[in-house]
Every structure is written in structure tokens, then in C-alpha cells.
N, C-alpha and C positions, 0 to 999 in steps of 0.2 A: 462442356463434358468431354472435349475432344482433349483439352490440355490434361485433365484428370485422368483419362484413360492414358495419355502419354506419359504421364508421370507414374501412375501404377505399373505401366510396363518397364520403366526405366532400371528397377531392380535385375529383371529378366535378361534386359539387356546385357546390363554390365555384367551380369553373372555368366551370360554366355560367352562374352567378350574374353573374359578371366579365365575360364573353364578352356578356351579353346587355346590359351595360351599355355596351360597347365595342364593338360589332358594326359602328356605322359608320364605326370607325376601321380595319377592316379591308378590304383590297381583293381584288378577283378577281371570278369568276364566283357572282354571286349569287341565290338564289333566294327565301328567306323568311328573314325576321332570326331566329327562334327556331330554326328547322329548320338552318340556316347556322351558328348558335351550336353549337347540339350536334354539328354533324356537324363544326365545325373542334376542338371539345374531343375527341371519339374520335380524330379522323386525328392529332391531335398528342399526346395522351397513350399512344396505342397507338405511337408514332413512326412511323406510314405516312408522313405528311408528304408528300402528293401534291405541294402548291404552288399547286393551285387557289384556295386561300384563304389568305392570307398576311398577318400585322400589317403595318399601315401607319404606324402614330404610335409614338413613343417608349413610351408606357404600355402599347401592345397587345405589342410586342417584349419588353418586360419581364415581363408575364405569360404570354406565350409560353414565354419561358425557363424559368419556375416550373412551368407544367404539362409540360413535357417531363422536366424533374427529378422532377414527382412521378409521373408515368409510368413513369419510369425505376426509383423507389423502390418502386412498386409491383409490378414485375416483380421485381426484387431480390427483394422480400418473396415473392412466389411461388416462386421459385426455391429461398429456404431452406428454404419448407416443404416443396417437394417433396425436397430433399435430406434433410431430416429424416424424409421418409416413407419414402424408399430404405433409409437407415440402420436405422431401425426395422424394417423389413420383413425386411432380413438377419439383425439382431440375433434376431428371433422366429423365423425359419427355423432358425438355428444350436441355438437351446435345444429347438424341437418335436423336430429331426432327434436331437439327444442323448437327450432322454426316449423317444422311440420306439424307438429303438435298445436303450436299459437294457430297455424293456418286452418287445420281441421277442427279448434274448438271455434273459432268464428262460424265454421260452416257447418256441415251435417257428419263429418268424418267421425268413424270408430275409432278406437284405440287400436284396432287390428290394422284399420287401412294406415294410421300414422306410423305403424312399426314396419311396413311392408317395403319401405326404402330403406331400413337400415339391414337389411337381412344380408345374411351371409354367401349369396349365391354366387357373386363375382368371386370370392376367395374360393369357395368350392371349385370352382372351373380352373382357377389357377392351382390351387393343389392336385385335381384331377389330372391338368396338364403335367405338372411335375413329376407326378407320379407315373404317368404314361412314359415319358421321356426317359426317366429314370429305370424303369423295368425293359426300355429298349436297350440302354447302355448297358444294363447288368446282362441281358439274354447276349449282346453282341461281343461283350467282353468274355463270356462263359464260351460263347462259339469259337470265337478266336483262339483263345486259350488251348481248346479242346484241337483245333484243325491246324494251327500254326506252331502252338510251342508243344503239341502233343501231351497234354495233361488230361487225367480223366476227370470223368465229371465233377466228379466231388473236390478234387483238387482245383479245377476251374473256379467252380463256385467259392471254394475257400479263399483261393485268391482274388477274387473280385471284390469279396466282400471284405477282405483285410485291406483293401487297395484305396477303395473309395471312402473309407471309415477312418483313411488315413493311419491304420494300425500297423501295416507293413513288416509282418513277421520277419519276412527274407527267405524264408525257406521255399517260396514260391514266387517267381518275379518272370520278366519278359527276358530272354538270353538270345534271341534271334536279331539279326537286323531289321526285318519285317516287323518283328513284335515290338520292338524298342521304337520304331516309327509309328506304328499303331499306338503304343503306348503314351507317347508324347501330347497327343490328343485327346487320349480316351480319359488318362488319368486327370486332365484339367476339366473336361466335361464332365466326368464323374463326381468329382470333389465337389464343383461347383453345383451342380444339379441336385445332388444330395444336401447340400447347405440350404438352397431355396425350397427343396422339398418340407425342411424342418421349418424353417421360415414360415412358409405357408401355413403348415399344420399349427404352429404357435400361434398365428395371425388368426387361423380359424377358432381356435380355443379361446383366445382373451376376446375375440369378436363378440362369439356367443355369449360370452360372459357379461359382456358391456352390454349388449342387447338386452339380456335379463335384468340388469342393473337399471338400464335407461327405461325399460318397460315399468319396472317397480318406482322410479320416481317419478314416473308420468302419471302413473294410474293411482298412485296411495292418495287415500284421503288426508286431507288436513285433520288435525285434531288440535285442541284447545291448548298442548302443551306446544305444539309447533307455532301455534300464534304465539305465544308466549314468548318462545325461544327466537322468533324473527323478529320480535319487536324491540329493535335495537335501542331506540331513543325513550323506550317505556312511557309511550303517550297512548296507550291502549288501541293504536292504531297501525296496520302493517302497509306500509307504502309499496309502490312498486319496486323502488330500489333495494327495501330491505329484504323484500319478499327473492329478488334475484338473487343479492347475496346469501340468505339463507339456502337457497337451492345449490348454489355453488358449493357452499361448506358442505352440505348433505352429498355431494357429487365427489367432494375431494380435491375440487379442483383449488379451492383456497382455505385457508386455515385461520383461527383468530388471531395468529400472529400478524399475518398479512392485513387484516383489517384493522388492528391496531396502529399498524406504521402508516396506513393510508388515512385512518383518522386523525392521526398526530400532524400528517401532513397538512391535510386538510384546516384543521385549526391554525397551522403555521401561517397559511395563505389567507385565511379568512381574518384580515387585520382590522377591521371595524367590529368584529366579533358579533356579527349580524345573523351568523349562521346560513349563510349565503356566500357563493364568491361572486364578485361583480368588479366593473373596470374600475371602479373606486378600491377596491383592495389592492389593484395591479398597481395604482398609481401611487397609493400609501407606502407599498413595500419598496417601489423604486426609489420615492424621496427617503425612506428610512435607511435605503442600502447607499 
């Protein structure tokens, strides 16, 4: 984790060093050289882009292009991690639901008791926490812009919303030294918190749908057509393996193509064509190779 964090900060560090070298090649409302450099890096890499500080020289414009793409790459990386996180959560949910269902079937547990472990309370708590922090950041931004930057309430709210959504029209921004010092931390916190808010909101929605789907799969009564579809070898009997494969297909975890590939692989490994894999099959394969 520490190495990944350091790698994630490399673009920002390099941007800061470069901007410190070319801060005189940037035009706009300036307050302090180092502070303006940090502020410009944050505004650029978060794609807020107020326009109060803009590259003036050719070198500064080229570096700004690099910083923008670096920032977008970081955003893409974060979104990729978020997608992996959601997929992993859904997979764990399905496995846990099936495991609990088997245990409940062996005992006296009801369907409601089985599903209580896959409720979305944890996600709701995360969403509530993210919402609370986001509201605090929004209120803090409005108060700060009203007091320090001397903006009207509507203008302060407008600036806050256009900033944390990275819209950044540029007609309202931080122009004082204290304002930009605050903005360096507030812009990062606000944009990240908003992203977390939508992540948890998406997770809550997908998990609610997944819970409904799991409940339907686990409680749905089998029909004669289900038995016929699950009978892969057409022997009028459905084994445990065939039932598991059918349910996995029903959940969308595997498809017919996956099964065909695995069946073909099994036939290849079954050297004596007995319908079972044994040590003799492995020995025959090794001898033939």
C-alpha cells in the first residue's frame, strides 16, 4: 500500500517541482510563488481548471498538458480500483448467500434468516458517513468563501458545487493567499469525497439488486423444465455437479461456452475414456507426450 501511495504521489511531486521552476511563466492572479504552484497543480490535476492561473509560455503549456493527462490517469486508476471493489463485493455476496443457505437448509433457518447476513447495512453506514463528510466540506467551503473571499451565499454555493464536481467555470475561484492555501486541501478532499459518495451510492444500488436476485435464485421452486435443463448428460438424473453448474449459469457466473471448453478439456484428459479422471489417465498422458 505504501509503495502504491508513493507511486500515486509521483505525478503530483513532479508537477510541483516543475511548476516551481516555471511559476514565472504562468499568468493570472498571483499571491505566493510556492502556494500558487501547488494550487495550480491541484486545480489542473483534479481537472477543476478555474482559469485564474493559466500557462503563458510554451513550456508551461506543454507541462500543463502532461499534468492533465496524469490527473486523468490517476482518476482512471481510482475508477478501476472502484470497479474491482464492486465486483469483488458482489462475488463475496453470492458465495456467502449460498453458504448460509446450505447451512440454513440443514437446520431450521428460514429464508429471512438466511438473507439477513447479506443485508446492505454496512454499505448504508458507509454512504451515510460519506454524505455527512461531504455536507461538512460543502458547508465549510461555503462559509470560507463567504468570509475570506467575500462572496455572496449563492455565489459561494455556486463555486463550491462547480469545484467539487470538477466543472470549474472559472468565474468564481480562490484569489487570496489564505483562500488558495485552504483550496489546496479542500479541493482534494471535496473531489475525493464526492467520488466516494457516488461509489457507495452505486454499491448500495447494485447490492440491493443483487440481494433481490439472490433471494429469487435461492427461494425459487424447481420446475420440470429446470430439471431437464440441468440434466447435462441426459440420464434423467441431476447430480450435485450438474445442479451447481445449472445454478451458476442461472446466476450469470458462467455460460454455455465456458462449460463446452471445460468439457472438451475433460475429454482430452480422460485418456482411457472411462468418464472419470484417475492416476492411470495421467500416466497415459505422460507416456503419450
